[in-house]
Structure formats: C-alpha cells, structure tokens
C-alpha positions, 0 to 999 in steps of 0.5 A: 483530541487527535483522531487516529486510525492506526491498527484498525482492522489490520490483518497480516498474512506471511508469504515468501519474499520475492527478490524485489520485495521490500519492507514498507512498500506495496506488493503484488503476488509474483509467484505461488505464495510469493510477494514481489514489488509492484511496478507503476500502475499495478494493483497492489494486494497489500504493504510489506511490514517486515521481512525476515529469513526469506518470509514477508509479513504483508499487511492485507487490510486495515488502515495504512499510510504510504507515500504518494506521487503524481500530478494530482493529490488523492482526495478524501473519500473513495478513490482509485490508487495503484502502485507508483513503481517506487513502493508508494501509491498514485491516483490511477484511473481504473485501479482499485478503489480504497477509502481515503481518510487522510491526505497530507499534500505537504508530506505527500502521504495518503492515509486509507483502508486496504 
C-alpha cells in the first residue's frame, strides 16, 4: 500500500503574475494582487501552479512537494522552511513552520502542507 497526500486540502487563488513569477516555484506578494519570485530566506505565500495570460494560479494551502537545498535536509514533523532563491525551499531558522510529511534525501525533495 502506498500513502499519498496529493490534492489533500488544496486551495488555489488567482493573482496577477509579476515578471519574475514562474510556474512550479514558491512566490510572495510583490505588489497589490501580484505575485513575484522569492529571494533566498524569504517567507513564501504559496506555489505557482500555472501562469496564463498574465494571471498566476497559486496553491495557497494543501500538500505540495518542492526541491530543497542547503546544508541540512528538512526533518519530518514541524519544521521551518523559507525560499531558497531558486524556486524551492530550504531549512531556515525563524522562518514559517510547516508540517513536513516526506523527505527524499536522494532526490532532494520535501513534501509538506502549506
């Protein structure tokens, strides 16, 4: 039996897509109603699921998987994650706390609930 968290509690919101916004990457609010790419160490509000005609569909809650970088791998349980500057996440002291349910140290991905 395989455990899957896909689509649990997912919620999407449409924003304007700023010039730096990219699909599959974490984002922050860059201006009124507009999402932008995050710099390293910044808190993120969601993950951009798609961009079309200047609008970005942003996953604001639910389960997601992202690549991670950094000297230390995330640990299962509640952990502090922030943007890594390349669209993924990194363990960052003092950042927002997320429930981390899967860590793949070979593929360098982390699965957590936004």
